[in-house]
C-alpha positions in Angstrom: 17.9 -47.4 -11.1 16.4 -43.9 -11.1 17.7 -41.2 -8.8 20.8 -40.9 -6.7 21.7 -43.2 -3.9 22.8 -41.1 -1.0 26.0 -41.6 1.0 26.0 -43.2 4.4 25.4 -40.1 6.5 22.4 -38.2 7.9 20.5 -36.7 4.9 17.4 -34.6 4.6 16.1 -35.6 1.2 13.1 -33.3 1.4 11.7 -30.9 3.9 10.8 -33.1 6.9 12.1 -36.3 5.4 15.3 -37.5 7.0 17.4 -40.6 6.5 19.7 -41.8 9.4 21.8 -44.8 8.4 22.8 -47.4 11.0 20.6 -45.9 13.7 19.8 -49.3 15.2 23.0 -51.1 16.3 23.3 -54.9 16.0 21.9 -55.6 19.5 18.8 -53.5 18.9 18.3 -55.0 15.5 18.3 -58.5 17.0 15.9 -57.5 19.7 13.5 -55.9 17.2 13.7 -59.0 14.9 12.9 -61.3 17.8 9.9 -59.2 18.7 8.7 -59.2 15.0 8.9 -62.9 14.9 6.7 -63.2 18.0 4.2 -60.7 16.6 4.0 -62.6 13.4 2.6 -65.7 15.1 -1.2 -66.2 15.3 -3.6 -65.0 16.4 -3.7 -61.7 14.4 -0.3 -62.7 12.9 1.4 -62.3 9.6 -1.1 -62.2 6.7 -1.4 -61.5 3.0 -3.1 -58.2 2.2 -5.7 -58.1 -0.6 -6.8 -54.8 -2.1 -10.4 -53.9 -2.9 -9.7 -54.2 -6.6 -8.7 -57.8 -6.3 -5.0 -57.4 -6.2 -2.6 -58.9 -3.7 0.3 -57.1 -2.0 3.5 -59.0 -2.4 4.8 -57.8 1.0 3.0 -59.6 3.9 2.0 -57.7 7.0 1.3 -57.8 10.7 -0.1 -54.9 12.7 0.0 -53.7 16.3 -2.4 -51.3 18.0 -4.7 -51.2 15.1 -5.2 -53.5 12.1 -4.7 -51.7 8.8 -6.7 -52.8 5.8 -7.2 -51.0 2.5 -8.1 -48.3 3.4 -8.8 -47.9 7.1 -8.1 -49.3 10.6 -9.9 -51.8 12.8 -9.5 -53.3 16.3 -9.5 -56.8 14.9 -7.8 -58.5 12.0 -10.7 -58.1 9.7 -9.0 -59.5 6.6 -7.1 -62.1 8.6 -8.3 -64.5 11.3 -10.6 -61.9 12.9 -8.7 -62.0 16.2 -8.1 -58.8 18.3 -5.0 -56.9 17.2 -1.9 -57.3 19.4 -1.3 -54.2 21.6 1.3 -51.6 20.8 4.2 -52.1 23.3 5.2 -49.1 25.3 8.8 -49.7 24.5 8.1 -49.6 20.7 6.1 -46.4 21.1 9.0 -44.9 23.0 11.3 -46.0 20.2 9.2 -44.0 17.8 9.7 -40.9 20.0 13.4 -41.5 20.1 13.5 -41.8 16.3 11.7 -38.5 15.8 14.1 -36.8 18.3 17.1 -38.2 16.4 15.8 -37.1 13.0 14.7 -33.6 13.9 16.8 -32.7 17.0 13.8 -32.1 19.2 11.3 -34.5 20.8 7.8 -34.7 19.5 5.0 -33.2 21.6 3.6 -35.4 24.3 0.3 -35.9 22.4 2.1 -37.6 19.6 2.0 -41.0 21.2 2.9 -43.7 18.7 0.1 -46.2 18.9 0.1 -48.1 15.6 2.8 -50.3 14.0 2.7 -51.9 10.6 5.4 -54.5 10.0 5.9 -55.5 6.4 7.9 -58.6 5.4 9.5 -58.4 1.9 10.8 -61.6 0.2 13.4 -61.1 -2.5 10.8 -60.5 -5.2 8.4 -58.3 -3.1 7.6 -54.8 -4.1 5.5 -51.9 -2.8 3.9 -49.5 -5.2 3.9 -45.8 -4.7 1.3 -44.7 -2.1 0.6 -42.3 0.7 0.1 -43.1 4.4 -3.2 -41.3 4.5 -5.5 -43.3 6.8 -4.3 -41.7 10.0 -5.9 -38.5 11.4 -2.7 -37.3 13.1 -0.1 -35.3 11.1 2.7 -36.8 13.3 5.7 -38.0 11.4 5.9 -41.6 10.2 8.9 -43.6 11.5 10.4 -46.3 9.3 12.9 -48.9 10.5 14.6 -51.4 8.3 15.9 -54.9 9.1 17.6 -57.5 6.9 18.1 -57.1 3.2 18.6 -53.7 1.8 16.0 -52.1 -0.5 15.6 -49.2 -2.9 13.2 -46.8 -1.2 11.6 -44.4 -3.6 10.5 -41.1 -2.0 8.4 -38.9 -4.1 6.2 -35.8 -3.9 2.8 -35.1 -2.4 0.9 -34.6 -5.7 1.6 -37.5 -8.0 3.0 -41.1 -7.9 5.4 -40.2 -10.6 8.4 -37.8 -10.8 9.9 -36.0 -9.1 11.2 -38.7 -6.7 14.5 -39.7 -5.2 15.8 -43.3 -4.6 17.5 -44.1 -1.3 19.2 -47.3 -0.4 17.9 -48.4 3.0 20.0 -51.0 4.8 19.5 -53.0 8.0 19.4 -50.7 11.0 18.5 -47.6 9.0 15.9 -45.0 10.1 13.8 -42.9 7.8 11.4 -40.3 9.2 9.0 -38.3 7.2 6.7 -35.6 8.5 5.8 -31.9 8.1 5.6 -30.9 4.4 6.6 -34.5 3.5 4.1 -36.3 5.6 1.8 -37.0 2.7 4.5 -37.7 0.1 4.1 -40.8 -2.1 6.7 -43.5 -1.5 7.3 -47.1 -2.3 9.8 -50.0 -2.6 10.5 -50.8 -6.3 13.3 -53.3 -5.5 14.7 -55.5 -2.7 18.4 -56.5 -2.8 18.5 -60.1 -1.8 21.4 -61.4 0.2 22.5 -58.0 1.4 21.4 -58.3 5.0 23.8 -58.8 7.9 24.7 -62.5 8.0 24.6 -62.6 11.8 21.1 -61.2 12.0 19.7 -64.5 10.7 17.0 -62.9 8.5 16.3 -63.9 4.9 14.4 -61.0 3.3 13.5 -57.6 4.6 11.4 -56.3 7.5 10.1 -52.8 7.6 8.6 -51.6 10.8 6.6 -48.4 10.4 5.3 -46.5 13.5 2.4 -44.1 13.3 0.2 -41.9 15.4 -3.3 -42.7 14.5 -5.2 -39.9 16.1 -8.2 -42.2 15.7 -9.6 -41.7 19.2 -9.8 -38.0 19.0 
């Protein structure tokens, strides 16, 4: 495994990139998992993502607010069942604001209203290659919440998919926020650690809930 795995404490691993372990307690993890299971049901439910080059992402995905496809956003599940995307719940948008406040110590500006959620489900052998979240027009920070199995989260630089990067172990309940100078950093998941999730959560695999400000109506 490349890089150092950080201790279980608040860590700024790069300017604007903050890891807060155990930010979601057991109750909030259960509530978020229940919501994810409801969102995953049709219509516009959990789907397999295909890339323009003919590849297939190993993590499956469901979207709220806007449907992400490589490489843009739509109001309908254009590469799924074509149904309208489920709305972004107000409580989830507020959770995004809470997360940014916890990470940075100050709340985000009112115009940074979290209006898009991408929920990725990782089975034990799923991976996510190094990429940038570059399809939004807003520079607001990305909020990432983890449920279930732990993973190795690789956080890199803004120039290349390769080194330098740092590996961070994300566990169930962890929060990771990246914005500012790190907003366009490459990042990925080279490895999921099967069987490491909280037994009482009742989730086999890993869920990653990422919250974003699209800025697409501006």
